[in-house]
C-alpha positions as CSV (number, residue, x, y, z in Angstrom):
1,M,97.2,81.9,107.2
2,L,98.0,85.4,105.8
3,F,101.2,86.2,107.6
4,G,103.7,83.5,106.7
5,C,105.7,85.5,104.2
6,L,105.5,89.1,105.6
7,I,108.3,91.4,104.7
8,I,108.4,94.3,107.1
9,S,107.8,97.7,105.5
10,G,108.3,100.4,108.1
11,M,106.5,98.9,111.1
12,D,106.8,95.9,113.4
13,N,105.4,92.5,112.6
14,A,102.8,92.6,115.3
15,T,101.4,95.9,114.1
16,E,101.2,94.7,110.5
17,K,99.3,91.6,111.6
18,K,96.8,93.7,113.5
19,I,96.3,96.0,110.5
20,I,95.8,93.0,108.2
21,A,93.3,91.4,110.6
22,A,91.4,94.7,110.9
23,C,91.4,94.9,107.1
24,Q,89.9,91.4,106.8
25,D,87.1,92.4,109.1
26,Y,86.5,95.7,107.2
27,V,86.4,94.0,103.8
28,R,84.2,91.2,105.1
29,S,81.7,93.8,106.3
30,L,81.5,95.3,102.8
31,L,81.5,92.2,100.7
32,D,80.3,89.2,102.6
33,S,76.7,89.4,101.3
34,D,77.7,89.7,97.7
35,S,76.4,87.0,95.4
36,S,77.9,88.2,92.1
37,G,81.2,86.4,92.5
38,H,82.9,89.3,94.2
39,G,82.3,88.4,97.8
40,Y,84.7,87.9,100.7
41,D,85.4,84.3,99.6
42,H,86.8,85.8,96.3
43,V,89.0,88.1,98.3
44,E,90.3,85.1,100.4
45,R,91.2,83.2,97.2
46,V,93.0,86.2,95.7
47,V,95.1,86.4,98.9
48,S,95.8,82.7,98.7
49,N,96.9,83.1,95.1
50,A,99.2,86.0,95.9
51,R,100.8,84.0,98.7
52,K,101.6,81.2,96.3
53,I,103.1,83.6,93.8
54,M,105.2,85.3,96.6
55,E,106.8,82.0,97.3
56,K,108.5,82.5,94.0
57,E,108.8,86.3,93.7
58,K,110.3,88.8,96.1
59,A,107.9,91.5,97.1
60,D,106.7,93.7,100.0
61,S,104.0,91.3,101.2
62,F,102.4,93.9,103.5
63,V,101.6,96.0,100.4
64,V,100.5,92.9,98.4
65,L,98.2,91.5,101.1
66,L,96.5,94.9,101.9
67,A,96.0,95.5,98.1
68,C,94.5,92.0,97.6
69,L,92.2,92.5,100.6
70,L,91.1,96.0,99.4
71,H,91.1,95.4,95.6
72,D,87.3,95.2,95.2
73,V,86.0,97.5,98.0
74,D,85.7,100.4,95.4
75,D,85.1,98.3,92.3
76,Y,82.8,100.1,89.8
77,K,80.6,97.1,89.5
78,L,79.9,97.1,93.2
79,F,80.4,100.7,94.2
80,P,79.6,103.1,91.3
81,G,81.2,106.5,91.6
82,H,84.1,105.3,93.8
83,E,86.8,106.4,91.3
84,N,88.7,108.0,94.1
85,L,88.9,104.6,96.0
86,Q,87.3,106.2,99.0
87,N,86.7,102.9,100.9
88,A,90.3,101.8,100.6
89,V,91.6,105.3,101.4
90,S,89.3,105.5,104.4
91,F,90.7,102.2,105.8
92,L,94.3,103.1,105.2
93,N,94.0,106.5,106.7
94,S,92.2,105.2,109.8
95,H,95.1,102.8,110.5
96,G,97.9,105.3,110.1
97,I,99.4,103.9,106.9
98,D,102.1,106.3,105.7
99,P,101.5,108.1,102.4
100,S,104.3,106.3,100.6
101,T,102.9,102.9,101.5
102,Q,99.4,104.0,100.8
103,E,100.3,105.0,97.3
104,K,101.9,101.6,96.6
105,I,98.8,99.9,97.8
106,L,96.4,102.2,95.8
107,S,98.6,101.8,92.7
108,C,98.1,98.1,92.9
109,I,94.4,98.5,93.2
110,R,94.1,101.0,90.3
111,D,96.0,98.7,88.0
112,V,94.4,95.3,89.0
113,S,91.3,95.3,86.7
114,F,90.9,94.0,83.2
115,K,90.0,97.0,81.0
116,G,89.9,95.6,77.5
117,K,92.5,97.2,75.3
118,D,93.1,99.8,78.0
119,T,94.3,97.2,80.5
120,K,97.6,98.4,82.2
121,T,100.5,96.2,83.2
122,P,101.6,97.3,86.6
123,D,105.1,98.8,87.0
124,T,105.9,97.1,90.3
125,M,106.3,93.5,91.3
126,E,103.7,94.0,94.0
127,G,101.2,95.2,91.4
128,K,102.0,92.4,89.1
129,I,101.4,89.8,91.8
130,V,98.1,91.4,92.8
131,Q,96.9,91.5,89.2
132,D,97.9,87.9,88.6
133,A,96.3,86.7,91.8
134,D,93.0,88.4,90.9
135,R,93.1,87.1,87.3
136,L,93.7,83.5,88.5
137,D,90.3,83.6,90.3
138,A,88.6,84.6,87.1
139,I,89.7,81.4,85.3
140,G,89.4,77.7,85.8
141,A,86.6,76.0,87.6
142,I,86.1,78.9,90.0
143,G,86.2,81.4,87.1
144,I,83.4,79.5,85.4
145,A,81.3,79.5,88.5
146,R,81.9,83.3,89.1
147,A,81.2,84.1,85.5
148,F,77.7,82.5,85.6
149,A,77.0,83.9,89.1
150,Y,77.8,87.5,87.8
151,G,75.8,86.9,84.7
152,G,72.8,85.7,86.5
153,K,73.0,88.5,89.1
154,N,73.1,91.1,86.3
155,G,70.4,89.6,84.0
156,R,72.8,88.3,81.2
157,R,71.8,85.4,79.0
158,L,73.7,82.1,79.3
159,Y,74.5,82.3,75.5
160,D,73.1,83.9,72.4
161,R,73.4,82.2,69.1
162,N,73.1,85.5,67.2
163,E,75.7,87.6,69.0
164,T,79.2,88.3,68.0
165,Y,82.0,88.9,70.5
166,R,84.8,91.4,70.6
167,T,88.3,91.3,71.9
168,D,89.3,94.9,71.1
169,M,87.0,96.9,73.4
170,S,88.1,100.0,75.2
171,F,87.4,100.2,78.9
172,A,84.4,102.4,78.3
173,E,83.0,99.9,75.8
174,Y,83.7,97.0,78.1
175,Q,81.8,98.7,80.9
176,K,78.7,99.1,78.8
177,N,78.9,95.7,77.2
178,K,75.9,93.4,78.0
179,S,76.9,90.3,76.0
180,S,76.1,86.8,77.2
181,T,78.1,84.9,79.8
182,I,79.5,82.5,77.2
183,A,80.6,85.5,75.1
184,H,82.4,86.8,78.2
185,F,84.7,83.8,78.0
186,H,85.9,84.9,74.6
187,E,85.9,88.7,75.4
188,K,87.9,88.3,78.6
189,L,88.5,85.0,80.4
190,L,90.3,83.2,77.5
191,L,92.6,86.2,77.1
192,L,93.9,86.2,80.7
193,K,96.4,83.3,80.3
194,D,98.5,85.3,78.0
195,M,98.3,88.5,80.1
196,M,99.9,87.0,83.3
197,N,102.9,88.8,84.6
198,T,104.7,86.3,86.8
199,A,106.1,82.8,86.0
200,E,104.1,81.2,88.8
201,G,100.9,83.0,87.6
202,K,101.5,81.8,84.1
203,R,102.1,78.2,85.3
204,I,98.8,78.1,87.3
205,A,96.9,79.9,84.5
206,E,97.9,77.2,81.9
207,E,96.1,74.5,83.8
208,R,93.0,76.6,84.5
209,H,92.8,77.8,80.9
210,A,92.8,74.2,79.7
211,Y,90.0,73.4,82.0
212,M,87.9,76.3,80.6
213,L,88.5,75.1,77.1
214,S,87.3,71.6,78.0
215,F,84.2,73.2,79.6
216,L,83.4,75.2,76.5
217,E,83.9,72.1,74.3
218,E,81.4,70.2,76.4
219,F,79.0,73.2,76.5
220,A,79.1,73.4,72.7
221,K,78.2,69.6,72.4
222,E,75.3,70.0,74.8
223,T,73.9,73.2,73.3
224,G,75.1,73.4,69.8
225,Y,76.5,76.9,70.5
226,G,79.3,77.7,68.2
227,Q,78.7,74.8,65.9
């Protein structure tokens, strides 16, 4: 259920529900066939994570939910050349979202992604919640599954004994990086725990981070990688 914690922001509750339901259908139409770990199931989990965080943090949940739903519809990995967030903007315009609310939503989307050393911490609580919600789905058991799904989809090796990994890449370097999936754990996933914004995000991240460490330990035993 998406609507349990809505805070009204300029329109009635029924209208907000209709817009969110329409957004679900729109995003599903764009992402439901994705097999890289960025499908509609990912979006649903991000929404669920955000709702959990909003039980502890005060925020405009209409903004948060729409930003969560739309956060990948212009992602550079899926929609190259969509720097202007045209899919998200198209939906918001078509449903009469006022310019001020639009900008709040688009700001959350612009700031959500991991960008190496160029990663931005959002200025608003809404942005912080959306960012944490997305990051939580990149770690733990689901994060492991998504990492290997993305790696396989994009022709990345499981691991490479001869590679080194970097934790200081710029966004441009990160976009061009083609390291193995196991290297991706060290270059991004293991960094996310300490990049969480909210107390609830940090709490959930601790458990998921520990699970990834146990996975990597077992992976090393079975493959000799890192030994």
